[in-house]
C-alpha positions as CSV (number, residue, x, y, z in Angstrom):
1,M,-4.2,18.3,-2.8
2,A,-6.5,15.4,-2.2
3,T,-5.7,11.8,-2.9
4,L,-7.9,8.7,-3.2
5,G,-6.9,5.1,-3.7
6,C,-3.8,3.0,-3.7
7,K,-0.2,3.6,-2.6
8,V,0.8,4.2,-6.2
9,N,-1.6,7.2,-6.3
10,Q,-0.2,8.5,-3.0
11,Y,3.3,8.2,-4.4
12,E,2.3,10.1,-7.6
13,T,0.7,12.8,-5.5
14,E,4.0,13.3,-3.7
15,L,5.8,13.6,-7.0
16,I,3.3,16.3,-8.1
17,R,3.7,18.1,-4.8
18,E,7.5,18.3,-5.1
19,Q,7.3,19.6,-8.7
20,L,5.0,22.4,-7.6
21,E,7.1,23.3,-4.5
22,K,10.1,23.6,-6.7
23,S,8.3,26.1,-8.9
24,G,7.2,28.2,-5.9
25,F,3.9,26.7,-4.7
26,N,3.3,26.2,-0.9
27,P,1.2,23.2,0.0
28,V,-1.8,23.5,2.3
29,S,-4.5,21.1,3.3
30,F,-7.4,20.5,0.8
31,G,-9.9,22.2,3.1
32,E,-7.9,25.5,3.3
33,K,-8.1,28.4,0.9
34,A,-5.6,28.0,-2.0
35,G,-4.9,29.2,-5.5
36,L,-4.7,25.6,-6.9
37,Y,-6.5,22.5,-6.0
38,I,-5.5,19.0,-7.3
39,I,-7.7,15.9,-6.9
40,N,-6.0,12.6,-7.6
41,T,-8.9,10.3,-8.2
42,C,-9.6,6.5,-8.0
43,S,-12.0,4.4,-9.9
44,V,-11.3,0.8,-8.8
45,T,-14.7,0.6,-7.1
46,E,-18.0,2.5,-7.4
47,K,-17.4,3.8,-3.9
48,A,-14.0,5.2,-4.8
49,A,-15.5,6.9,-7.9
50,Q,-18.3,8.4,-5.9
51,K,-15.8,9.8,-3.4
52,S,-13.9,11.4,-6.3
53,I,-17.1,13.0,-7.5
54,E,-17.8,14.3,-4.0
55,L,-14.4,16.0,-3.7
56,I,-14.9,17.6,-7.1
57,K,-18.3,19.0,-5.9
58,K,-16.6,20.4,-2.8
59,A,-14.2,22.4,-5.0
60,K,-17.1,24.2,-6.8
61,N,-17.4,28.0,-6.4
62,R,-13.8,28.3,-5.4
63,S,-12.1,31.1,-7.4
64,S,-9.0,28.8,-7.9
65,L,-7.5,26.6,-10.5
66,L,-8.9,23.0,-10.2
67,V,-7.0,20.0,-11.7
68,V,-8.5,16.5,-11.7
69,T,-6.2,13.6,-12.4
70,G,-5.9,9.9,-11.6
71,C,-7.8,6.7,-12.7
72,Y,-11.3,8.2,-12.6
73,A,-10.1,11.1,-14.7
74,E,-8.5,8.7,-17.1
75,A,-11.7,6.6,-17.4
76,E,-14.3,9.4,-17.6
77,K,-12.6,12.4,-19.1
78,E,-15.5,13.6,-21.2
79,K,-18.0,12.8,-18.6
80,L,-16.1,14.9,-16.0
81,R,-16.0,17.9,-18.4
82,E,-19.8,17.6,-19.0
83,M,-20.7,17.1,-15.4
84,F,-18.4,19.7,-13.9
85,P,-17.6,22.6,-16.3
86,W,-15.7,24.4,-13.5
87,I,-12.8,21.9,-13.8
88,D,-9.9,23.7,-15.4
89,L,-7.8,20.7,-16.3
90,V,-8.4,17.0,-16.6
91,V,-5.1,15.1,-16.7
92,G,-4.9,11.4,-17.5
93,N,-2.4,9.0,-15.8
94,K,0.1,9.2,-18.6
95,E,0.6,12.9,-18.1
96,K,0.2,13.0,-14.4
97,S,3.9,13.1,-13.7
98,N,4.1,16.2,-15.8
99,I,1.4,18.2,-14.0
100,G,3.9,20.7,-12.6
101,N,5.1,21.6,-16.1
102,I,1.5,21.7,-17.5
103,I,0.3,24.1,-14.8
104,N,3.4,26.3,-15.3
105,G,2.5,26.6,-19.0
106,N,5.4,24.6,-20.5
107,G,4.0,21.1,-20.5
108,K,3.8,20.8,-24.3
109,N,7.4,21.8,-24.9
110,H,9.1,20.7,-21.7
111,Q,10.2,17.0,-22.2
112,E,12.1,16.5,-19.0
113,K,9.9,15.0,-16.2
114,Q,10.8,14.6,-12.6
115,T,11.3,10.8,-12.1
116,Y,11.8,10.4,-8.4
117,I,11.0,12.0,-5.1
118,G,13.3,13.4,-2.5
119,N,10.9,13.2,0.5
120,F,7.5,11.9,1.5
121,N,5.5,14.6,3.1
122,A,3.5,13.9,6.3
123,H,4.2,10.2,6.3
124,N,6.1,8.0,8.8
125,R,7.1,5.6,6.0
126,A,7.9,6.4,2.4
127,F,6.4,4.7,-0.7
128,V,8.5,4.1,-3.8
129,K,6.7,3.3,-7.0
130,V,8.9,0.9,-9.1
131,E,6.4,-0.2,-11.8
132,D,3.3,0.9,-13.7
133,G,0.8,-1.1,-15.8
134,C,-0.9,-4.5,-15.6
135,N,-1.6,-7.0,-18.4
136,Q,-3.4,-9.6,-16.2
137,F,-7.0,-8.5,-17.1
138,C,-9.0,-10.0,-14.3
139,T,-12.7,-9.9,-15.4
140,Y,-13.8,-7.4,-12.8
141,C,-10.8,-5.0,-12.9
142,I,-10.6,-1.6,-14.6
143,I,-7.0,-1.1,-13.8
144,P,-5.4,-2.3,-17.1
145,Y,-7.7,0.1,-19.0
146,V,-6.9,3.2,-16.9
147,R,-3.3,2.4,-16.1
148,G,-2.3,0.7,-19.4
149,K,-1.5,-3.0,-20.2
150,E,2.1,-2.1,-21.0
151,I,4.5,-2.8,-18.1
152,R,6.7,0.2,-17.4
153,S,9.4,-0.5,-14.8
154,R,12.0,2.0,-13.5
155,S,15.6,1.0,-13.7
156,L,17.4,-0.6,-10.8
157,S,19.7,2.4,-10.5
158,E,16.9,4.9,-10.4
159,V,15.0,3.1,-7.7
160,I,18.1,2.6,-5.6
161,R,19.0,6.3,-5.9
162,E,15.5,7.3,-4.7
163,M,15.6,4.8,-1.8
164,E,19.0,6.1,-0.7
165,G,17.7,9.7,-0.8
166,L,14.7,8.8,1.3
167,A,16.9,6.9,3.8
168,E,19.2,10.0,4.1
169,Q,16.1,12.1,4.9
170,G,15.4,9.9,7.9
171,F,12.8,7.4,6.7
172,K,13.4,4.1,8.4
173,E,10.8,2.1,6.4
174,I,10.2,2.1,2.6
175,V,7.3,0.4,1.0
176,L,7.9,-0.8,-2.6
177,T,4.8,-0.5,-4.7
178,G,3.5,-0.8,-8.2
179,V,0.3,-1.4,-10.2
180,N,1.4,-5.0,-10.4
181,L,4.6,-5.3,-8.3
182,G,5.3,-8.9,-9.3
183,L,5.8,-7.9,-12.9
184,Y,8.6,-5.5,-12.1
185,G,11.5,-5.7,-14.5
186,T,9.8,-7.9,-17.1
187,D,10.0,-5.1,-19.6
188,L,13.6,-4.0,-19.0
189,N,16.5,-5.0,-21.2
190,P,18.0,-7.1,-19.9
191,Q,15.1,-8.3,-17.8
192,V,15.4,-8.2,-14.1
193,K,13.2,-9.5,-11.3
194,L,11.9,-8.0,-8.0
195,V,14.3,-10.1,-6.1
196,N,17.2,-8.5,-8.1
197,L,16.0,-5.1,-6.9
198,L,15.9,-6.3,-3.3
199,K,19.4,-7.8,-3.5
200,K,20.7,-4.5,-4.9
201,A,19.1,-2.7,-2.0
202,E,21.4,-4.5,0.3
203,C,24.0,-2.0,-0.7
204,L,22.1,0.9,0.8
205,K,24.3,3.0,3.1
206,E,21.4,3.4,5.6
207,K,19.9,0.0,6.7
208,I,16.2,0.4,6.7
209,R,13.1,-1.8,6.8
210,I,11.7,-2.6,3.4
211,R,8.1,-3.7,3.0
212,L,6.5,-5.1,-0.1
213,S,3.0,-4.0,-1.1
214,S,0.5,-6.3,-2.9
215,L,1.9,-9.2,-4.9
216,E,-0.2,-11.5,-7.1
217,P,0.1,-15.0,-5.8
218,H,1.1,-16.6,-9.1
219,L,4.0,-14.1,-9.4
220,L,5.5,-14.9,-6.0
221,S,8.6,-17.1,-6.7
222,M,10.4,-19.5,-4.4
223,E,13.5,-17.4,-5.1
224,L,11.8,-14.4,-3.6
225,I,10.4,-16.3,-0.7
226,D,13.9,-17.7,0.1
227,F,15.4,-14.3,0.0
228,I,12.9,-12.8,2.3
229,A,13.4,-15.7,4.7
230,Q,17.1,-15.1,5.1
231,S,16.9,-11.3,5.1
232,S,17.0,-9.3,8.4
233,W,15.6,-6.1,6.9
234,I,12.8,-7.2,4.5
235,C,9.6,-7.3,6.5
236,P,8.1,-10.8,6.9
237,H,4.8,-9.6,5.5
238,L,3.2,-10.5,2.2
239,H,-0.1,-9.2,0.9
240,L,-1.4,-11.8,-1.5
241,P,-4.9,-11.0,-2.9
242,L,-7.2,-14.0,-2.9
243,Q,-10.5,-12.3,-4.0
244,S,-12.6,-15.5,-3.6
245,G,-12.3,-18.8,-1.7
246,D,-14.7,-20.5,-4.1
247,A,-13.3,-22.4,-7.1
248,E,-16.2,-21.5,-9.5
249,I,-16.1,-17.8,-8.7
250,L,-12.4,-17.6,-8.8
251,K,-12.4,-19.0,-12.3
252,K,-15.1,-16.5,-13.4
253,M,-12.9,-13.7,-12.0
254,G,-10.1,-14.7,-14.4
255,R,-7.6,-15.2,-11.6
256,R,-4.5,-17.1,-12.5
257,Y,-4.3,-19.7,-9.8
258,T,-6.5,-22.4,-8.2
259,L,-7.4,-22.6,-4.6
260,E,-5.1,-25.6,-4.2
261,E,-2.2,-23.7,-5.7
262,Y,-2.9,-20.8,-3.3
263,R,-3.1,-23.2,-0.4
264,R,0.3,-24.8,-1.3
265,L,1.9,-21.4,-1.7
266,L,0.9,-20.3,1.8
267,R,2.1,-23.6,3.2
268,K,5.5,-23.0,1.6
269,V,5.7,-19.4,2.7
270,R,5.0,-20.3,6.3
271,E,7.5,-23.2,6.3
272,K,10.2,-20.8,5.2
273,I,9.1,-17.7,7.2
274,P,7.4,-18.9,10.4
275,S,6.7,-15.4,11.7
276,V,5.2,-14.1,8.4
277,A,2.0,-12.1,8.3
278,I,-0.1,-12.9,5.2
279,T,-2.8,-10.3,4.5
280,S,-5.3,-10.4,1.6
281,D,-8.1,-8.8,-0.4
282,V,-11.4,-10.5,-0.7
283,M,-14.3,-9.5,-2.9
284,V,-18.0,-10.3,-2.0
285,G,-20.9,-10.2,-4.3
286,F,-19.3,-11.1,-7.6
287,P,-22.1,-11.9,-10.1
288,G,-23.5,-15.3,-9.6
289,E,-22.1,-15.7,-6.1
290,E,-24.7,-17.9,-4.4
291,E,-24.8,-18.6,-0.7
292,S,-22.8,-21.9,-1.2
293,N,-20.1,-20.0,-3.0
294,F,-19.9,-17.4,-0.2
295,S,-19.8,-20.2,2.4
296,N,-16.8,-21.8,0.6
297,T,-15.0,-18.4,0.7
298,Y,-15.7,-18.0,4.4
299,H,-14.4,-21.4,5.3
300,F,-11.3,-21.0,3.1
301,L,-10.4,-17.8,4.9
302,Q,-10.7,-19.6,8.2
303,E,-8.4,-22.3,6.9
304,M,-5.8,-19.9,5.6
305,K,-5.6,-18.0,8.9
306,F,-4.8,-14.6,7.4
307,S,-3.4,-12.0,9.7
308,R,-5.6,-9.2,8.2
309,L,-8.3,-9.0,5.5
310,H,-9.4,-6.1,3.3
311,I,-13.0,-6.8,2.3
312,F,-14.7,-4.9,-0.6
313,R,-17.9,-5.3,-2.6
314,F,-18.0,-6.0,-6.3
315,S,-18.6,-2.9,-8.3
316,P,-19.6,-3.3,-12.0
317,R,-17.0,-1.3,-14.0
318,K,-18.0,-0.5,-17.5
319,G,-15.6,-1.9,-20.1
320,T,-14.7,-5.0,-18.0
321,R,-15.8,-8.5,-18.9
322,A,-17.7,-8.9,-15.6
323,Y,-19.8,-5.9,-16.3
324,S,-22.2,-8.0,-18.4
325,I,-22.1,-11.1,-16.2
326,K,-25.5,-12.0,-14.6
327,P,-27.1,-12.3,-12.2
328,R,-25.9,-9.5,-10.0
329,I,-26.1,-9.7,-6.3
330,E,-28.3,-7.3,-4.3
331,E,-26.5,-4.6,-2.4
332,K,-28.3,-5.7,0.8
333,V,-26.8,-9.2,0.4
334,K,-23.3,-7.8,-0.3
335,K,-23.4,-5.7,2.8
336,E,-24.4,-8.6,5.0
337,R,-21.6,-10.8,3.5
338,S,-19.1,-8.0,3.9
339,K,-19.9,-7.7,7.6
340,L,-19.5,-11.4,8.2
341,L,-16.1,-11.3,6.6
342,R,-15.0,-8.2,8.4
343,D,-16.0,-9.9,11.7
344,L,-14.0,-12.9,10.7
345,G,-11.1,-10.8,9.7
346,N,-11.0,-9.1,13.1
347,K,-11.0,-12.5,14.8
348,L,-8.2,-13.8,12.5
349,S,-6.1,-10.6,13.3
350,Q,-6.4,-11.2,17.0
351,D,-5.6,-14.9,16.6
352,F,-2.4,-14.0,14.7
353,A,-1.3,-11.4,17.2
354,S,-2.0,-13.7,20.1
355,Q,0.8,-16.0,18.9
356,F,3.3,-13.3,19.8
357,L,2.1,-12.4,23.2
358,G,5.0,-12.5,25.6
359,K,7.5,-12.1,22.8
360,T,9.5,-9.0,22.1
361,L,9.3,-7.6,18.5
362,T,10.8,-4.6,16.8
363,V,8.3,-1.7,16.3
364,L,8.8,1.4,14.2
365,A,7.0,4.1,16.3
366,E,4.7,6.4,14.4
367,D,5.4,10.1,14.6
368,Q,2.2,10.9,16.6
369,P,0.1,9.2,19.2
370,D,-3.0,7.0,18.6
371,T,-5.9,9.4,18.3
372,E,-8.4,7.2,20.2
373,S,-6.2,6.1,23.2
374,G,-3.5,8.7,23.3
375,L,-0.9,5.9,23.5
376,L,2.1,5.7,21.3
377,F,1.9,3.1,18.6
378,G,3.7,1.5,15.7
379,Y,3.9,-1.6,13.5
380,T,6.0,-4.7,14.0
381,E,8.0,-6.2,11.1
382,N,5.0,-8.6,10.5
383,Y,2.5,-5.7,10.6
384,I,1.0,-6.0,14.0
385,R,-0.3,-2.7,15.2
386,V,0.9,-2.3,18.8
387,L,0.0,0.4,21.3
388,F,2.3,1.0,24.2
389,P,2.0,3.3,27.2
390,G,4.8,5.7,28.1
391,K,6.1,9.2,27.6
392,E,7.2,10.6,24.3
393,E,10.7,10.1,25.4
394,F,12.6,7.1,26.6
395,K,15.8,6.9,28.5
396,S,18.4,5.6,26.1
397,K,21.0,2.9,26.7
398,L,23.5,0.8,24.7
399,T,21.3,-1.6,22.7
400,P,21.9,-4.1,19.8
401,S,21.1,-2.9,16.3
402,P,18.0,-4.5,14.7
403,F,20.3,-5.0,11.6
404,P,23.5,-7.1,11.3
405,L,26.6,-4.9,12.1
406,P,30.2,-6.1,11.7
407,H,32.0,-7.6,14.7
408,G,28.9,-7.4,16.9
409,E,28.9,-3.6,17.0
410,R,26.1,-1.8,18.8
411,I,24.3,1.5,18.2
412,K,24.7,4.0,21.0
413,V,22.0,6.7,21.2
414,R,23.6,9.9,22.3
415,G,22.1,12.0,25.1
416,K,20.2,11.0,28.2
417,R,16.8,10.9,26.7
418,K,15.6,10.4,23.1
419,S,12.3,10.9,21.4
420,L,10.6,7.6,20.5
421,Y,8.9,9.0,17.4
422,N,10.1,7.4,14.1
423,K,12.5,5.2,16.1
424,F,13.0,1.4,16.2
425,I,11.9,0.1,19.6
426,R,11.9,-3.3,21.1
427,V,8.4,-3.9,22.5
428,R,7.1,-6.9,24.4
429,L,3.5,-7.7,23.5
430,T,1.6,-8.1,26.7
431,E,-2.1,-8.4,26.0
432,I,-5.0,-8.0,23.6
433,K,-7.7,-5.7,25.0
434,E,-10.8,-4.6,23.1
435,A,-9.3,-5.9,19.9
436,K,-6.1,-3.8,20.4
437,V,-2.6,-5.2,20.9
438,L,-0.8,-3.7,23.9
439,G,2.9,-3.8,24.6
440,K,5.6,-2.6,26.9
441,V,8.7,-0.7,25.7
442,E,11.9,-2.6,26.6
443,E,14.6,-1.1,24.4
444,L,15.2,1.9,22.2
445,L,17.3,0.8,19.2
446,Q,17.6,3.8,17.0
């Protein structure tokens, strides 16, 4: 199976994988010989759509069943069938969760669908999809058209059951995700909010870190901010897409906040959660973006002091309102602006990490070394990627738990030595070298 795009797509791929394993299939990597290939596509940008096409081309001439699903398949069903007649099945997003039954020949009659996953293959942290659909209709965005404008939230009990199962499997961090996470629960009867889900998760038997994926700024409530501020297990990390730091372009994008509202929101968040990491998405080259508009964006990003930026170029998506907006920006200009913002983003990331040099933070160690340096690495609560030298094992000792325990109890790691992989470790950040944050292991917590 091959997956492109967002965390929601990655979650749905995992759901399909578990369905097929239960019916007797054995998963292999996409490059290996197999009897079934599944490509879970993305269409949020032209680049993502092109990558989807390239994967489909790679699957040509393989005497195997080929299934194409995901957002690009939803948007271009007929086009795919015409361009690539060797595709056996094109499955839209609404039927994606039933692919296992479709392949096994009982998709039309079999009404019961698997609604949650029991594991998350080949990942150090697990994603849990809690919501689908978006009714915001930003002018550039294809998502409401390929995912649906109807909000479809999972019940509190179903999400909690899945989280409990993943924690029992050994996952120590769960990322809650959705097509528009901030709209979670608005369709349920009675209505609930994302903060209600987080409060319910406090009852999990296994205390784990919970990280939130992208939240639209206008949907981030003070109630949620306050709850994160007092929680010891919800990561102080918020991804709040900005898209543009220019008032004129932001309005043309159809975003539901002003720059001043965004500025005030970040000020409130940082007042409540001093160690918070605020990451963001920024688009360059929206139609009509003059040099002055871009300059405004650049300076607004500097002012906001984001800890990490995801920069992407505008892609005209047929069917969206921005598709017909003129004038379009030349690709050469978009590339130049993208580089400027990426360079700025790298500097902002280092500036953020430098605030914590000399401090000891809790890191969840990844389950394999960094490929470039060979060092072990992991992420802090506030999403700083830290490399730390040392062996794969660390001598254990009695150490405080990273989570509140009754009567000041401590967690004792049994045995003389314990693997660091997938463990919480206290790491002191020592230096930033060649844009990499280095640290020293001080304690093994779990």
